[in-house]
KOLNUKE-584998 format. One record per residue (C-alpha): residue number from 0; residue in three letters; chain; x, y, z. Coordinates in Angstrom, 3 decimals, padded with zeros to 6 digits. Layout:
N
@n: NUM, res: ala, chain: A, east: X, north: Y, up: Z
...
This chain:
97
@n: 0, res: unk, chain: A, east: -000.726, north: -013.736, up: -021.176
@n: 1, res: unk, chain: A, east: 002.240, north: -013.605, up: -018.858
@n: 2, res: unk, chain: A, east: 005.097, north: -011.155, up: -017.946
@n: 3, res: unk, chain: A, east: 008.412, north: -011.939, up: -016.143
@n: 4, res: unk, chain: A, east: 009.184, north: -010.257, up: -012.925
@n: 5, res: unk, chain: A, east: 012.628, north: -011.617, up: -011.957
@n: 6, res: unk, chain: A, east: 012.518, north: -015.342, up: -011.766
@n: 7, res: unk, chain: A, east: 008.778, north: -015.544, up: -011.785
@n: 8, res: unk, chain: A, east: 005.766, north: -015.116, up: -014.059
@n: 9, res: unk, chain: A, east: 002.705, north: -013.100, up: -013.377
@n: 10, res: unk, chain: A, east: -000.575, north: -012.836, up: -015.110
@n: 11, res: unk, chain: A, east: -000.702, north: -009.579, up: -017.565
@n: 12, res: unk, chain: A, east: -004.531, north: -009.146, up: -016.865
@n: 13, res: unk, chain: A, east: -005.371, north: -009.626, up: -013.314
@n: 14, res: unk, chain: A, east: -009.003, north: -010.374, up: -013.659
@n: 15, res: unk, chain: A, east: -011.324, north: -013.202, up: -012.531
@n: 16, res: unk, chain: A, east: -014.678, north: -015.026, up: -013.366
@n: 17, res: unk, chain: A, east: -016.555, north: -015.952, up: -010.291
@n: 18, res: unk, chain: A, east: -013.309, north: -015.593, up: -008.027
@n: 19, res: unk, chain: A, east: -011.009, north: -017.749, up: -010.430
@n: 20, res: unk, chain: A, east: -008.225, north: -016.013, up: -012.254
@n: 21, res: unk, chain: A, east: -008.683, north: -015.832, up: -016.066
@n: 22, res: unk, chain: A, east: -005.559, north: -017.908, up: -016.494
@n: 23, res: unk, chain: A, east: -007.176, north: -020.681, up: -014.615
@n: 24, res: unk, chain: A, east: -010.421, north: -020.662, up: -016.347
@n: 25, res: unk, chain: A, east: -011.618, north: -022.831, up: -019.321
@n: 26, res: unk, chain: A, east: -011.238, north: -020.988, up: -022.774
@n: 27, res: unk, chain: A, east: -014.943, north: -020.939, up: -023.394
@n: 28, res: unk, chain: A, east: -015.835, north: -019.041, up: -020.287
@n: 29, res: unk, chain: A, east: -013.272, north: -016.121, up: -021.205
@n: 30, res: unk, chain: A, east: -014.538, north: -012.858, up: -023.244
@n: 31, res: unk, chain: A, east: -014.070, north: -012.759, up: -026.795
@n: 32, res: unk, chain: A, east: -010.906, north: -010.796, up: -027.740
@n: 33, res: unk, chain: A, east: -009.547, north: -009.355, up: -030.813
@n: 34, res: unk, chain: A, east: -005.792, north: -009.085, up: -031.598
@n: 35, res: unk, chain: A, east: -004.367, north: -005.888, up: -033.145
@n: 36, res: unk, chain: A, east: -002.680, north: -006.185, up: -036.614
@n: 37, res: unk, chain: A, east: -000.965, north: -003.663, up: -039.027
@n: 38, res: unk, chain: A, east: -003.686, north: -003.575, up: -041.570
@n: 39, res: unk, chain: A, east: -004.975, north: -000.043, up: -041.149
@n: 40, res: unk, chain: A, east: -004.533, north: 002.678, up: -038.518
@n: 41, res: unk, chain: A, east: -006.151, north: 005.995, up: -039.392
@n: 42, res: unk, chain: A, east: -006.153, north: 009.028, up: -036.661
@n: 43, res: unk, chain: A, east: -007.006, north: 012.594, up: -036.490
@n: 44, res: unk, chain: A, east: -003.683, north: 014.752, up: -035.937
@n: 45, res: unk, chain: A, east: -005.233, north: 016.240, up: -032.920
@n: 46, res: unk, chain: A, east: -005.483, north: 012.542, up: -031.344
@n: 47, res: unk, chain: A, east: -001.735, north: 012.276, up: -031.719
@n: 48, res: unk, chain: A, east: -001.292, north: 015.607, up: -030.302
@n: 49, res: unk, chain: A, east: -003.774, north: 015.323, up: -027.229
@n: 50, res: unk, chain: A, east: -003.077, north: 011.716, up: -026.116
@n: 51, res: unk, chain: A, east: 000.404, north: 011.283, up: -027.519
@n: 52, res: unk, chain: A, east: -000.903, north: 008.444, up: -029.380
@n: 53, res: unk, chain: A, east: -002.680, north: 007.222, up: -032.738
@n: 54, res: unk, chain: A, east: -005.423, north: 005.644, up: -030.571
@n: 55, res: unk, chain: A, east: -007.477, north: 008.581, up: -029.324
@n: 56, res: unk, chain: A, east: -010.520, north: 007.588, up: -026.847
@n: 57, res: unk, chain: A, east: -012.962, north: 005.927, up: -029.584
@n: 58, res: unk, chain: A, east: -011.636, north: 003.229, up: -031.423
@n: 59, res: unk, chain: A, east: -013.672, north: 001.867, up: -034.293
@n: 60, res: unk, chain: A, east: -012.745, north: -001.801, up: -035.293
@n: 61, res: unk, chain: A, east: -011.738, north: -002.610, up: -038.836
@n: 62, res: unk, chain: A, east: -011.994, north: -006.466, up: -038.951
@n: 63, res: unk, chain: A, east: -009.714, north: -008.857, up: -040.878
@n: 64, res: unk, chain: A, east: -010.066, north: -012.406, up: -041.782
@n: 65, res: unk, chain: A, east: -007.585, north: -015.262, up: -041.781
@n: 66, res: unk, chain: A, east: -004.428, north: -013.879, up: -043.165
@n: 67, res: unk, chain: A, east: -005.651, north: -010.403, up: -044.312
@n: 68, res: unk, chain: A, east: -003.816, north: -008.790, up: -041.288
@n: 69, res: unk, chain: A, east: -000.574, north: -010.855, up: -041.602
@n: 70, res: unk, chain: A, east: 002.189, north: -008.510, up: -040.367
@n: 71, res: unk, chain: A, east: 005.796, north: -008.803, up: -041.313
@n: 72, res: unk, chain: A, east: 007.959, north: -007.768, up: -038.322
@n: 73, res: unk, chain: A, east: 010.838, north: -010.250, up: -038.343
@n: 74, res: unk, chain: A, east: 012.873, north: -012.101, up: -041.129
@n: 75, res: unk, chain: A, east: 011.251, north: -015.278, up: -040.418
@n: 76, res: unk, chain: A, east: 007.837, north: -013.598, up: -041.319
@n: 77, res: unk, chain: A, east: 008.767, north: -013.581, up: -044.813
@n: 78, res: unk, chain: A, east: 009.630, north: -017.447, up: -044.771
@n: 79, res: unk, chain: A, east: 005.801, north: -017.964, up: -043.361
@n: 80, res: unk, chain: A, east: 004.528, north: -015.286, up: -046.122
@n: 81, res: unk, chain: A, east: 006.325, north: -017.428, up: -048.922
@n: 82, res: unk, chain: A, east: 004.789, north: -020.621, up: -047.433
@n: 83, res: unk, chain: A, east: 001.271, north: -019.029, up: -047.447
@n: 84, res: unk, chain: A, east: 001.374, north: -017.920, up: -050.906
@n: 85, res: unk, chain: A, east: 002.988, north: -020.964, up: -052.570
@n: 86, res: unk, chain: A, east: 000.489, north: -023.251, up: -050.919
@n: 87, res: unk, chain: A, east: -002.406, north: -020.836, up: -051.699
@n: 88, res: unk, chain: A, east: -003.444, north: -020.287, up: -048.283
@n: 89, res: unk, chain: A, east: -003.017, north: -016.628, up: -048.775
@n: 90, res: unk, chain: A, east: -002.968, north: -014.288, up: -051.619
@n: 91, res: unk, chain: A, east: -001.678, north: -010.826, up: -052.270
@n: 92, res: unk, chain: A, east: -004.337, north: -008.092, up: -053.462
@n: 93, res: unk, chain: A, east: -004.328, north: -007.173, up: -056.896
@n: 94, res: unk, chain: A, east: -002.996, north: -003.625, up: -057.501
@n: 95, res: unk, chain: A, east: -004.646, north: -001.179, up: -060.052
@n: 96, res: unk, chain: A, east: -002.598, north: 001.683, up: -061.378
């Protein structure tokens, strides 16, 4: 991941492995990482008040697989969603009332 600073890019995370920056290492040497999606967020009101954030200090993972955490943020995401559904690569959960 990179950030722009004027005409140049700089690594977002400035860490290294044995003196070599993360961005110059082989992928297999990098630590395992997780990407946040919008599947579920639960927080105590006191965390929001105390930290001005829903995150608090202790975060328990809620892991999703494949397209379970598919997030719709842009109009193009609807096109991707339709493709996934039409090609049975993903399915919507069944709703029971």
